N, C-alpha and C positions, 0 to 999 in steps of 0.2 A: 336406933340401930337399923331398924327395918328400912327407914328412909335412906340411910347411907348405903345399905346393901342394894337398894333399888337403883340408886345413882350409879354405884359401881358396876352393877349389872348392865345398865343401859350404855355405859361408856365402853366397858371392856368386852362385852359379848360380841359386837361386830368384829372387833379385832381378833377375838378368839376364833370366830367362824372363818374369817379371812385366812388366818394362819392355818386353820384346819383344812380348808379347801385347797390352799396352796400346797400344803404338805401332801394332800391327797393327789393333786395334779402330778406331783413329783413321784410319789410312791406307787400310785395305782393307774399309771398311763394305759396299761393294757386293758383295764376294766373300761376306761372311757372309749378306747378304740372298739372293743367288743360291743359296747352299747350303741356306738355309731353304726357298726355293721348291722346289728339287729334292726335298728330303726330304719336304715336305708333299704334293707330287704323288704320290710313291710311297706315302705313308700314305693318301691319298685313294683310290688304287687298291685298297689293301688293305681300306680301310673299305667300299668299294663291293662287293667280293667277299663280305665278311662280311654286309653288308646283304642281298645277293641270296640268300645261304643262309638268313638269318633270315626273309625274306619268304616263301620257299618253305616253310619249316617252319610259319610262321603260317597259311598257306593249308591246311596239313594239320591244323590245329587244335592246334598246339603253341605254347608261349610261350618267348621268349628267356631264356637262363640269366642269372643275376645277374651273372656274370663278363662276359658279352657286353654286357649293358646298361651296366655300369660302363665297359667299354672304349670303347663307342660314345659315352658321355657325355664321357669324357676326350678322345677324338678331336675331338668337336664343340667342346669348350671350347678346345682347342689351336688348332683351325682359326680360331676367332674371334679369339684373341690374335694369331696369325700374320698375319691379314688387317689388323689394326690396325697392326702393325709395318711391314708392306709399304706401307700407306697413309701412315704417318708418314715413311717413307724417301722416297717420291715427293714429298711436300710439302716436305721439307727441301732437295731438289735445286733447287727453284725459289724458295724463300723467302729474301729478304735478311735480314741480321742481324749482330750482333756476332760477330767471328771467334772470340773466346774462348768465347763461349757455343756456337757451332757445333761447336767441338772437343769440348766436354763432351757435347752432345746426340748427336754421332756416336759417341762412345765408349759411351754408355749404350745406344744403338740396336743397335750391333754386339754388345754383350754380351748383350742380350735375345735377339737372333737366334741367337747361338751356343748359348745355353742351350736354346732351343726346338728347335734341330737335335738336340741330345742327347736331349731328351724325345721328339721325333718318332721318332728311331731306336729308342728304347726301346719305344715303343708299337707300332711296326712289328714289332719282334722278338716282342712279346707277342701279336700279332694272329693267331696260329695256334692254333685251338681244336679239341679232339677232338670236341666237339659244341657246337652253337650254340643249341639249344632243348631244353626239357623238355616232358613231357606236362602238359596243363592240370590245375590243381587247382580243381575246380568245387565250389561250395556248392550242393548239390542242392535244399535246401528252407530257407526262412526263415519262421518263424511271424510272422503279422502281428497287431498289436493289434486286438482285436475286442470287440463288445458282444453280450450275449445277444439272440437274435432270437426272434420269435413268428410262427407261421403261415407258415413257409417250408419246411416239410418236402417239399411237393410240388415246389417249385422246385428244391430240392437234389436230389431224385430225378431231375428232368429234366436237371440238369447232370451227374449221375452217369451217366445213360443216354447222354448225348452223349459223355462221356469214353470210354465203352465202345464207342461206335458208330464204326467206322472210316470210315463214309461221310460223317460230319460233321466238317469241319475247323475252321470258324470259327463260333462261337456268339455271337450278339448279345443282350445283356440291356438292355432299355430300360424307361423309366418316369419319372414326374415326380420332381423333387427331393424328397428326404426320405422316399422310399417304401421304402428299404432295399436299394438295389442294392449299395452298398459293403459293407453288413453281410452280404449274401448271398455276395459274392465272397470276403470274408475267411473266412467260415465254410467255404466250399468249399475254400479254400486250406488252412486249418488242420486240417480234419477229413477231407476226402476225399483231397486231393493228398498230404497227409503220409504216407498209408499206401498210395498207389497204386504198386505195385511195377513196373508197366510204364513209369512215367515216370522218366526220368533227371534231369530238371531242371524245377523250377517257379519261375517268376519273376513277382512281383507288382509292377506299376508304376502309381503314381497319375500320370496324364498331366497333368491340369488344362488350363484354357483356354489359358494362355500357355506351352504346352510348347515345348521346344527339342529338335530332332532329335538333336543331339550329346549332350545330357544323357541322353536315353533310350538311345542307343547305349552310353554310359558305364555306365549301370546294368546293362544286359545284359552288357557286356564284363566288368565287375567280378565278376558272378556266375559268368561263365565262366572267370575267372582270366586274362583277356587284359590286355595292356598296350597303351596307346594313344599312346605318345610319338611326336610328329611324324607322325601319321597324318591324312590328310584324311578327311572324312565318307564319301567314296566308297570309300576304301581300307578304312575300318572296316566299311562295309556288306559288302564282298566277304569280309572275314575272318569276320564274323558269319554270313553266309549259309553259308559252307563248314562252319563248326563246327556250327551248328544243324541243318544238313541231315544230319548224321551222329549226331544224338542224338534221343531221344524227349523232347520238351519240351512244357510248357504255359505259355503266356504270358498273364497276366491283365492287361488294360489297363483301368484304372478311370478314370472321369470324363473320357471323351472328348467333346470339343465339336466336333470336325470330323474328317473322314476322315484316317486316318494312312496315308501311303504306305509300305506294308510293304517294297516293293521297294527304295526309297531307304534305308529303315532297315536293311535287311539281314536281314529275317526271312522265311524261306521260308513260303509259304502251304501248309499241310498238304495233301497229295494224298490221293486215295482209298486206303484200306487203310493210312493212316499212323496211328501212335499219337499223334503230336503234335497239339496243339490250341491255338487262339487264342480266348480269351474276352474280349469287350469289354463294358464297361458305359457307357451313355450316356443322356442325357435325350432325345436326338434320334433318332427312328426312321430318318431319312434317312441317318444315319451308318452304321447297320447295312447298309442297302441299298448304299451306295457302297463298302463294304468287303467285298462279296460274301459276306455272312453266309449260311450254309446253314440255320441254324436260329435263329429269333428267339423270345425268351422275354420276354413283358411282365410286369413286376412290378406287380401291381395293389395297390390299397389293401387294408387288412385288412378282412375281414368283421366284422360287429358283435361276435360272440362273442370272437374273438381280439383285437379292438381293446380290448374291455372288460378282457380278461385282462392285456394290456400296461399299460393305464392303472392298474388296481388295483395291479400290481406297483410302479409308480413312485410312486403316492400312499402306499403302505405300510400299516402297521397301523392308522393313524387311520381309514381308510375301512372296513377289515374290522370295526372295533369300533363303527362309527357306527350311528345309528338309521335307520329306513326313510326318513325325510324327506331326510336328507343323501344317502343312497344314491340316491334318486330324482333329486336334483339332480345328483349325480355322474354318473349315466348320461346326463343331458342334456349336461353339460359334455363328456364323452367323445364323444358323438355329434357335437358341434360340430367335433371334430377331423377328421371325415370319414375315419376309418380310416388317416390318415397317421401312420406310426410316429414320425417326428420331432416332430410336433405333440403326439401322445399322450404322448411321453416328457417334452417340455418343459412342457406344461400339467400333467401328473401331478406333476412335481417342484415346480412353482409352487404346487400345491394341497396339498402334503403336510402343511403346517403349519396348514391351515384346519380349524377344529373345529366351526363353527356353520353352520346351514342358511342364514343370511343371507349369510355369506361366500361360500357356494357359489352362491347366487342372484345375488350381485353379480358373480361370475365369469361367469355366463351372460350378464348384461347387458353386461359388457365384451366378451365374445366376439361378441355381436351388433353392438355399436356401435363399439367401439374395442379390438380384440383385442391391439393392440400395447402396451396398458397392462399386460398380464399379464407377470410376470417372465419374461424370456428369450425372449418371442415375437419381439421386434424383432431381437435379435442372433442368436438360434439358429435361428429358423424363417424369418422374412421375409427376412433377409439371405441365407439359403441359397437361397430361392426366387427372390429378386431377380436372381440371376445368370442365370436363364433369361430374365427380362424384359429385362435389360440386353443380352443376346446377340442380341435381335431386330434384324435388319439395318435396319429402316426404322421411321420414326415412324408410317407407315401401319398397320403391324401392331400397334403399341402402342395406337393409337386404336381399332382394331378390338377388341382385347382389352379395353380399357376399357369399351366399350359392352356387352360380355358381362357385366361385373361389375355393371352396373346392374340386372340381373334378380335375382329372389330366389335364395337359396342352393339349390343342387342342382336348379335349375329346368331343364327341357328346353326349349331355345331354338331356334326354327326358324331355319335359316341365312339365309332371305330377310329376316327381321327385321333382323338385323345388317347384311346387304347394303344395305338401305334407309338405315340410318343412315350407312353408309360413303358412299353416293351423296350424301346430304345434306351430308356433311362434305367433299365433293369428293375423296374418296380413290380413286374409280373414274375413271381417266383418260378424257378425252374421246376418246382414241384408239379406245375401244370403242364402236362405233355400233350393233351388232346386239344385240337384247335378250338373246340367249343369252350373248353375250360378256360383257355387264355382270354377269349373275348368276353366270356361270362364274368371273369374276374375284373376286367376293365369296366364293364357295365355295372358291376357291383360297387366299385369305387365311386363311380359317378352317382349311383343310387344313394350311397351314404351322403355324398355332398348335397344331393337334392333334398334328402330327408332332414338335413340340418339347415335348410333354407339358404345355402350358399350358391346354388344354381337352380334353374327352373327348367321345366319341360320346354322344348323347342317346338318346331313345326308339327312333330308327331312323337311317338314313343321312342323313336330311334335318334332323336335329336335333343340337345340341351342348349340352353342359353344362359347368359350371365347378366345380372342386373348391373347397369353402368356404375353404380356406387360401390358394389361389391368388387367389380373389376378394378376400379380406381384404388380401392383399399388394398387389394392384393399387390398391385404394382407399387403402391406406397410402401408397403412392408418390405417388398423385395428390393426396393431401392434404398433400404435402410432408413425408412421413414422420411424419404425425400432428401436424405443427406448425400446420396450418391446417385445423382440423376444420370450420370454418364454410364452407369452400370447397365442400364436398360435403354434400348431404343425401340419403342413400341409405337408405331405410327400406322397401324393396320386400318385399311379402309378410310384413309384421310384424303384420298385424291392426289397423292404425290405423282408428279411427272418425272422427278429425278430423285435418286437415292440421296440420303444425307452424305455430305462430303466425307472423304476417306478419313480425315483426321478425327472425326467424331466417333469413329469406330474403335479407336485405340483402346479405351478402357472398357468397352462394352463386353458383357458376358452373354446377353440375350438380345437378339435383334429380330423384330417382326415387322416386315414391310409388305405383308400379304394384302391382297385386294386393293391394288393401286394401279397406276398407269405408267409405271417406270418402263423406259424403253431400252436402256443400256446401262450396264455396269462397266465403266471404262477405266476406273481406278482400282488398283490392287491395294487394299488397305492392310495395315499392319495391326492385326488383332490377336495378340497372344493369348487373351483370356476368353475369346469368343467360344461359346459352347453350342449355341443354337442360332441358326439363321433360317428364317422362314420368308421365302419370296413367292409363295403360292399365289396363284390367281393374279398375275401381272400379264395379261394377254398380249400387251404390246412389247414385252421384253423379248428381244431377239438375240442379244449377244451379251456374253460375259467374257471379259478380256482374258487372254491367256495369262496364267500366273496369278489369277485373282485369289486362289485358295492357298498360295504359296506360304503366306505368313499367318495361317490360322491353325497352329499345331494342336489346339485344344478342341477343335470343332467336333461335336458328337452328332448333331442333328442338322441335316441340310434338306430343305424342301424347295424345289424349283418347279413344281408341277403346275399345269395349266398356264404355261408361258409359251412363247413362240420360239424358244431356243431350239436350234437344229443341230447343235454340236456341243458336247461337254468340253469345257476349256481344258487345255493342257495343265497339268499340275494337280488334277483331281486325285491322282494316286498318292500324293504326299500327305493326305489327310489320314494319318495313321490311327487317330482316335475315333474316326467316324463310325458311328453305330447305326445311323438311319440316313438313307438316301432315297429321295422320292423325286422322280421326274415324269409322273403320269401325265398323259394328255399334252405332251410336247411334240415337237417335230423332229426329234432325234431319230435317226435311221440306223445308227451303228453305235456299238459300245467300244470305247477305247480299250486297248489291251491293258493299260495301267490300272483299270478298274479292278482287275483281279488281284492287285496287291493290297486291297483294303481288307486285311485279314481279320479285323475286329468288327466288320460290318454285320449287324444283326438283322437289318431290314432293308430290302431293296424293292422299291415299288416303281414299276414302269408300265402299268396297265394303260391301254388306249394310246400307246405310243407306237408308231409304225417302224419298229425295229426290224431291219432286214438282215443285219450282219452282227454276229457275235463271235469274236475270235476264240479259237479253241483254247480251253483251259481257264477262261475268265470265270464262268459260273462255277466250275469245279474248284477253283481256288478260294472261293468265299466260304470257307468251312465253318465260320461262326454264324452263318445265316440261319435265322429262325423264321423270318417272313420273306417270301418271294412272291410278288404279284406281277403276273404277265398276262392278265386277261385282255383279250383283243389286242395282242401284241405279237411278239415272236412266237412261231409255232412249228418251226421246221426241226423237229427232233429226229435224230438219226437212230434207228433201231436195227434195221436189217442192212444188208450190204447194198441194197438198191436205194436206200434213203440217203438224203443229203442233210447237211446242217450240223448242229451241235449234238455230240454224242449224248444219248439219254442217260448214260452212265454218270455224266457230270451232275445231273439232278439227283441221281441215286446216292452220290457221294456226300450229299448235304445231310449228315446224320442228325443235326440239331433242328432241322426244319420242322416247324409246327403249324405254319399257315401258308398255303399255296393257292394262288390263282393262276390258272394255266390255259393256254390255247393249244389245241391239238388239231393237226391237219391230216393225220393218217390213221387208219384202223389199227396198224401195228403199234403205233405209239399209244393209242387208246388202250389197247389190250395190255401193253407193258405197264401203263400207269395203273390200271385196275389190279394188276398182279403184284405191284410193288406195295407192300403193306405200309412202309414208312411214308411214301409219297401219297398213297391213296387216302390214308387217314388224316393227312395234313390238308387235303384239298377242300377249299371253301367254295371256289367258283370254278366251273368247268365250261370252256368255250370250245365247241366242236365246229370247225370251219372246213368245209369241203369234204374231207374224209371219203375219197372214192372207194366204192365197194361196201359202204355201210348201208345195209338194206333195212334193218329194223332196230328200233330202240324200245326196250320194255321197261315199263314203270309199274309199280315201284320195286318189284322183286326180280332180280337178275344177278347173275354172278358178276356182272359189270360193276355193280354198286356195292358189292358185299363188304369191301374194306373202306368205302368212302363214308365213314361215320360222321364226318363233319360237313358234308356237302350241303350248302344252302341255296345254291344258284346254278342253273344249267341253261346255257344258250346254245341252240343248234341253228346254224345258218349256212346257206349255200351248199347243202348236202344234196346234190342233184340225184344221187342214187337212193336216197332214203325213201322207202315206200310207206312204212307203217310206224307210228308211235303207238305202242300197244299198252293198254292199261290192264294188267293181269296180276293177281296175287296168288294164283294157283300153285306157283313154285316157291312161295315164301317159306322160309325156315321159321318155325314157331319160336325158336330160341334167338332169332336175330331180327332186330328192328331195322329193316332195310329202308333207306332214304327217310329216316325219321326226322331229319333236320331240313329236308328240301322245302324251301318256301317260295321260290320263284322259278318259273320256266318261261323261256322265250323261244318261240319257233319263228324263224324269219327266212324269207327267200327260199322256201322249200317248194320245188315245182311239182313234185309228184307224191306228196306226203298226205296221208290221212291219219286221224286219231281213231283208233279202234279199241272198243271196250270189250273185254272178255270176262271180266269179273273183278270185284274188289274196288279199291279206290286208292288215290294218292292222298293219304290221310292229312298231311300237314301243309300241303301247298296252299299259299295265300294269294299269290299273284300269278295269273296266266296271261301271257301276251302272244298273240298270233298275228304276224305281220307279213303281208306280201307273199302268201302261200297260195299259188294259183290253183293247185289241185284240190283244195278243200271245198267240198260241197255241203257237208254237215259238220257241225262242231265235233260230234261224236258219232261214229258208225258202230252198229251192233253186228259184228261178225259179217253175215251175208244177208241179202234181201230175202232169200228163201226162209232162213231161220227167223228173221224178223216178222215175216208174214204169218208164221205159225204161232207167234206169241200173242198173248192178249196185251191189252194196254198195260204198261208197266212204268214204274218210277225208278230211275237210276240216279244214284248219288256217287258220281265219280270223283268229285272234289268237295268233300264235306266242309272244309275250312276255308274255301276260296272266298276272298273278300273283293278282289279286283279282277275283272275280265275285260281285256282290251283287244278288240277285233279291228284290224286296220288293213286295208288293201287286199281284200279277199274277193276277187271279182266273181267267183263261181259259188260262193256261199249262199245257199238258199234257205236253210233252216238250222236250228240248233241240233235237232235230232230227226230221225226218219219215222214216218208212220205214226203209230199210236204210242210211241215211247216218249215219256216226259222226263226231261232232265231236272233234277232237284239240286239247288244250290242253297243249302240252309244258312250259310254264313255270308252270302254275297251281298255287298253293300253298293258297289259301283260297277255298272256295265257301260263300256264306252265302245261305240261303233262308228267307224269312219271308212268311207270308200268301199262299202259292201253293197253294191247296187241291187243285187238279187235277193238280199235278205228281207223278205216281206212278212215273215211271221216271227213272233216272239213267244214261243211256247216253252215256258219254264216255270218252275216253282221256286220262288225266292222271297220268303216272308220278311227278310231283313233288308231288302233292297231299298237304298236311299236315293240313288241317282241313276238315270239313264242319260248318257251324253251322246249327242249326235247332231247331224244337220237337220234343219227343219224340213228340207226336201225329203230326206230319208224317212223321217218320222211320219210325215203326211202320207207316205206310200205304204206304210205297214198295214197289213190286212189282219183283221181281228175276227176270231171265231164268235165272240159275243161282245156286246157293248160294255158289260160289267167288267170284263178283263181290261178293256181299253181305258175306261174311266178310272179304274183302280191304279193304272200305271201312269196316267196322264200327269198327275201332280209331280211325278218323279223326273219328268223329262227336263233336261237342261240343254239349251241350244248351244252348239259350238260354232 
């Protein structure tokens, strides 16, 4: 019986247990759910302990072990499954349904919960670790793809010096697109950092314009061997900062378009005496400044020799074996690339298969007129440069840049010229009312373009120029990527003898034919879309046919300055949209009456033009005028009943005027100008010519200048009655900065004038030119001889910021000062002396003097008080 009972028990007990458990799953579901909740709470507590230990280790620069990461992943997965089971249980309690189905779902839910309890218990049991983190496994260095570079040896030396200089933590490399910044960084990475023993880690990152902070953190973290599971950017930054602070690293950030917040990124800024470095490369100089760069390195275009070397390398053997004719053409093609490595490489490859001189000549033609037609120029060069153009924040800047492209290649462009076009286009906001504010805004726009490497400095700080490839890129974009070539006619500085035929003007919107030798415009084109016409600097141009402007209803900007035109053609008054008209330095002697009908004209420039006649009402009719330049031009303004010429009231009626250059020929007109607040504050240049009865001019403090807050230039010539130009600040108003903007003064043809110092100085004057003034014996007189004799030897600084002093045609000039007085010029850089035969002493203090220009005969005749003074100035002498 016992045997049978044993058999029965072995067979039926499992069945009994199964049915009991199944019945329990159905009847005690809540108990299973509660058991799961309790077990998961204990597991979470265990997980939090492990995570706390892991976080502590990560902050010490260690990385979680694979076992710990796997355990945390399994806990997270189980936690997700348990949450779903708990949610399903809560929904089942309230959801109605078929009873049989409810029994089945209850059974399944309890069974899941039971299984998860076992798994949670198992994970809890395995959650005790001897260690939770290992030391980081870092990849010290990665070689980057690179290309051979030319002409960068000195730049590499500068970077190497910065690496060794513990005082320099952040280095900024900037320059235009395609100039070789990336090539420089990769070469530095591959050749210098690869063998730099003091560096534990070198990381190269191409940031690009649409960078993502988390992606950059991931690149750095991967190189450090860090793991980022379930970390916020802030947590990642904290870990990166801790790790990088304890290692000597070099971080190379290429192609930056905006400042990168290193603090948010988690990268410590290297301190003094640190071996760590951050090197960034950008097209935008401001990015360097905003990232506290300690050393900026500008990557310039290649000089001619190195550019030719790179070009030859890319063209290959065909060029080396070519004849002299092809070689000459090839040199011209290479020169058109403007020393830009990307252009030299692209054009060189495009020309590698060209074998004849005519093919090379055709390439030069393409580079002049449509460079995008050369293989690779559009995709490889212009698309690359276009990113800088597209990154400009405003259309205002793009228009400003476009006007720069209308000048000849590599031409030095005065900033004011572009500012005038910007005013005409309405780009200078009406918010700016002062003359200085207007031109400062124009210079600001050009400064932005310079700092983003789209233009460069020209001959000096007042000029800019444009790289030929940037210029070509802008014209390519404006012509809708070469798709509408007829939209633009830009042939500036190309040696044209004749203008393009009239039929080619039909679709044109912008035409620039400046700096050519065009002699006549004899056809009247039909140009309904033409907005800008620039004929500046065609000295042979004498005639524009009548009716030439009849079919240009959209014309806004017209520049015919520096031509030989003696008469404005009839029909000029039909240009109803005209905003800007310039005919400076022409031979025009009278203004046509119809000019007064240009009611939208904002800028009228006719300086250095011998205007004799202006019909009544013409100036007064131009009520929209904001800029009027008449320097060394018409000056017969009628103020009193005895005066003749245009009524001064016509000038005063120009309520919108912001910039005025004017010639004045009478004392009454000068007084009227100084008393007219609107006109005086608009005056930039003042030309006093003749002015009978004008006996003295006082600088810098005088009621004459009180309202002239924007005056930068004064020329006084042929004023025969003028006796003294007095330097005296005794009457200056402490609350008024008088002549604070005056930079240049010209005194010419003054027969009886002397410069008298009474006290103070002309603070901001930088240029002083004195020409053909027969009465000047000393550059500066000190009151009277009697007072001078009573004084001890003294030092006078009348022009503290003067940089240029030009003395020409002064037959009686004997010395710069009288007796024991010594003139100090603390900022003087250039002294030029011509036709001053009696000037035999050079007694002055000028520690910044760089050049003394004069004839060898005059220099040899100078008498010196001592040889030390002579030999100190001798190296500065430049013979004229």
